[in-house]
C-alpha positions as CSV (number, residue, x, y, z in Angstrom):
1,M,94.7,102.0,55.9
2,I,93.5,99.4,58.2
3,F,95.8,96.9,59.8
4,H,94.5,93.6,61.2
5,V,96.8,92.4,63.9
6,T,96.9,88.7,64.8
7,S,98.8,87.2,67.6
8,G,99.6,83.6,68.3
9,Y,102.3,81.0,68.5
10,T,105.1,81.3,66.0
11,G,104.4,78.0,64.2
12,A,100.7,78.8,63.6
13,L,101.6,82.3,62.4
14,H,104.2,80.9,60.0
15,E,101.5,78.6,58.6
16,A,99.1,81.5,58.2
17,L,101.8,83.4,56.2
18,A,102.4,80.3,54.0
19,A,98.7,80.1,53.4
20,R,98.7,83.9,52.5
21,E,96.3,84.6,55.3
22,V,98.7,87.4,56.5
23,D,101.2,89.5,54.6
24,L,104.0,89.5,57.1
25,L,105.1,88.6,60.6
26,I,106.9,90.5,63.3
27,V,108.3,87.8,65.5
28,R,110.7,87.0,68.2
29,S,112.7,84.3,66.7
30,P,113.0,81.2,68.8
31,G,116.5,80.6,67.5
32,D,117.8,79.0,64.4
33,T,114.9,78.3,62.1
34,D,115.7,77.6,58.5
35,D,112.4,77.2,56.7
36,P,113.0,77.6,52.9
37,R,109.6,79.1,52.4
38,F,110.4,82.3,54.3
39,D,112.7,85.3,54.4
40,F,113.7,86.7,57.8
41,E,114.9,90.3,58.2
42,R,116.5,91.0,61.5
43,L,115.3,94.3,63.0
44,F,117.1,94.1,66.4
45,D,118.3,91.6,69.0
46,E,115.9,91.4,72.0
47,S,117.3,90.9,75.5
48,Y,115.2,89.6,78.4
49,V,114.9,90.7,82.0
50,V,113.7,89.1,85.2
51,V,110.8,91.0,86.7
52,S,109.0,90.9,90.0
53,G,106.3,93.0,91.7
54,A,107.5,96.1,93.6
55,Q,106.3,94.5,96.8
56,N,108.4,91.4,96.3
57,P,111.3,91.2,98.8
58,L,113.7,90.6,95.8
59,A,112.7,94.1,94.4
60,R,114.5,95.8,97.4
61,R,117.8,93.9,96.9
62,R,120.7,95.5,95.1
63,R,122.2,92.2,94.1
64,V,120.3,89.1,93.0
65,E,121.8,86.0,91.4
66,L,120.1,83.4,89.3
67,K,120.6,80.8,92.1
68,N,118.5,83.0,94.4
69,L,115.5,82.5,92.0
70,V,115.4,78.7,91.8
71,G,112.9,78.4,94.7
72,E,110.8,81.5,93.8
73,T,107.2,81.4,92.7
74,W,107.3,81.7,89.0
75,V,104.6,82.7,86.5
76,L,105.8,81.7,83.0
77,P,104.6,81.0,79.5
78,P,104.6,77.3,78.5
79,A,107.9,75.5,78.5
80,G,108.0,75.2,74.7
81,S,107.7,79.0,74.2
82,V,110.6,81.3,73.5
83,I,110.6,82.6,77.1
84,G,110.3,79.0,78.5
85,G,113.4,78.1,76.5
86,I,115.3,81.1,77.6
87,I,114.6,80.4,81.3
88,S,115.6,76.7,80.9
89,G,118.8,77.7,79.1
90,A,119.8,80.4,81.6
91,F,119.4,78.1,84.6
92,R,121.0,75.1,82.8
93,S,124.1,77.2,81.7
94,S,124.5,78.2,85.3
95,G,124.4,74.6,86.5
96,L,121.0,75.1,88.1
97,S,117.7,73.3,87.8
98,T,115.0,75.1,85.8
99,P,112.6,76.6,88.3
100,R,109.1,75.1,88.5
101,A,106.4,77.4,87.2
102,T,103.5,77.8,89.7
103,V,101.3,79.4,87.1
104,V,101.7,78.7,83.4
105,T,100.1,81.2,81.0
106,D,101.0,82.8,77.7
107,C,98.9,85.9,78.6
108,P,101.2,88.8,79.5
109,H,98.4,90.7,81.2
110,M,97.8,87.8,83.6
111,R,101.5,87.7,84.3
112,V,101.6,91.4,85.1
113,S,98.5,91.1,87.4
114,L,100.2,88.2,89.3
115,L,103.5,90.2,89.6
116,A,101.6,93.1,91.1
117,T,100.7,90.8,94.1
118,G,104.4,90.8,95.0
119,R,104.4,87.0,95.2
120,F,105.7,86.1,91.7
121,V,108.7,86.5,89.3
122,T,108.7,86.1,85.5
123,L,110.8,86.9,82.4
124,F,109.8,89.6,79.9
125,P,111.4,90.9,76.7
126,A,113.3,94.1,77.7
127,S,111.5,96.1,75.0
128,S,108.0,95.3,76.3
129,I,108.9,96.0,79.9
130,K,109.5,99.6,78.9
131,F,105.8,99.9,78.4
132,L,104.8,97.6,81.2
133,A,107.2,99.3,83.7
134,K,105.0,102.4,83.6
135,H,103.0,100.5,86.1
136,S,104.8,101.2,89.3
137,E,104.0,97.7,90.7
138,L,106.7,96.2,88.5
139,K,110.5,96.0,89.1
140,V,113.3,94.7,86.9
141,L,115.6,92.6,89.0
142,P,119.4,93.2,88.7
143,I,120.2,89.9,87.0
144,D,122.4,89.6,84.0
145,L,121.1,87.1,81.4
146,P,123.8,87.5,78.7
147,A,122.7,84.4,76.7
148,A,119.1,85.5,76.7
149,R,119.1,87.3,73.4
150,R,116.9,86.5,70.4
151,P,116.6,88.3,67.1
152,N,113.3,90.1,66.4
153,G,112.4,90.7,62.8
154,I,110.1,90.5,59.9
155,V,109.2,87.3,58.2
156,T,107.9,87.4,54.6
157,L,107.0,84.7,52.1
158,K,109.9,84.0,49.7
159,N,109.3,85.0,46.1
160,R,106.2,86.9,47.0
161,T,106.0,90.6,46.2
162,T,105.1,92.7,49.2
163,G,102.1,94.9,48.6
164,P,102.3,98.7,49.1
165,V,100.5,98.7,52.5
166,A,102.7,95.9,53.8
167,Q,105.8,97.6,52.5
168,T,104.8,100.9,54.2
169,F,104.4,98.9,57.5
170,I,107.8,97.3,57.0
171,D,109.5,100.6,56.4
172,W,108.0,102.1,59.6
173,A,109.0,98.9,61.5
174,R,112.6,99.5,60.4
175,K,112.5,103.1,61.6
176,V,111.0,102.2,65.0
177,A,113.6,99.4,65.4
178,E,116.6,101.6,64.4
179,P,117.4,103.0,67.9
180,M,117.3,99.4,69.3
181,T,120.0,98.3,66.9
182,S,122.4,101.0,68.0
183,G,121.8,100.5,71.8
184,V,120.0,103.8,72.2
185,A,116.6,102.4,73.1
């Protein structure tokens, strides 16, 4: 079997699915989307964490509050992205202004590289930081973002039979996600 993996913004990926250019999507849902063309199967709820470089002064603090981050140097994806919406919502719900991003990029590798300098902070999905945190230059800050949860799942085209290869992929995705639904991951 050969899998072709495509990444991009959710809207463009949904259109590729509708055009039958891809068989399925694994996405972080931006929230309530009710497009009648698609079925969404929730795999797990993703939480998000604030991350800095290990050399950042915030990384040495035992307690950090969201208000301490307003004036920090942020590297973030575009404001219209899932993470952009989570940052805005978290700060707004705390009665704070959304921090200004000094660098705007949707490239996670660039964000990691900038974090390693010790001058930036950003937000990452908790599941992806498990892989990124293997790099000792990253530090998850002790900040609780309870409202920052989004469902991750599989999107398929309604009334379209899933082929055997795509179904095998879906079955494995369910197995991989299972520990994350029970809080074990």
